[in-house]
C-alpha positions in Angstrom: 164.0 71.4 84.3 165.4 69.3 87.1 165.2 70.9 90.6 167.3 69.7 93.5 165.6 68.3 96.6 166.4 71.5 98.6 164.7 73.7 96.1 161.7 71.4 96.1 161.5 71.5 99.9 161.8 75.3 99.8 158.9 75.6 97.3 156.7 73.4 99.5 157.6 75.4 102.6 156.7 78.6 100.8 153.3 77.0 99.7 152.6 76.1 103.4 153.4 79.6 104.6 151.2 81.2 101.9 148.4 78.8 102.8 148.8 79.7 106.5 148.5 83.4 105.8 145.4 82.7 103.6 143.9 80.6 106.4 144.6 83.3 109.1 143.1 86.0 107.0 140.0 83.9 106.2 139.6 83.2 110.0 140.0 86.9 110.9 137.4 87.9 108.4 135.0 85.2 109.6 135.6 86.2 113.2 135.0 89.9 112.5 131.5 89.0 111.2 130.6 87.7 114.6 130.9 83.9 114.0 131.6 81.6 116.9 135.1 80.3 117.6 134.4 76.8 116.2 133.0 78.2 113.0 136.0 80.5 112.6 138.5 77.7 113.1 136.6 75.4 110.7 136.4 78.2 108.0 140.2 79.0 108.4 141.1 75.3 108.2 139.0 74.9 105.1 140.7 78.0 103.5 144.1 76.6 104.4 143.3 73.2 103.0 142.0 74.6 99.8 144.9 76.9 99.2 147.4 74.1 100.0 145.7 71.7 97.6 145.7 74.3 94.8 149.3 75.3 95.5 150.6 71.7 95.6 148.7 70.9 92.4 150.3 73.9 90.7 153.7 72.9 92.0 153.3 69.3 91.0 152.0 69.8 87.5 153.9 73.0 86.8 157.3 73.1 88.5 158.1 69.9 90.3 
């Protein structure tokens, strides 16, 4: 299945937005446990990165 460039870009944007939500929720959960700001940001960044890598891998090997 050949997808146009616009559809590929849209799928990547959706992947970024989902990763952003996952990172924000992870940061919120970490902050509510009483962690410092730097720990909270690092934890949210790690969750964003992990979700983004998994999402792009799924898109690359499955759809794109």
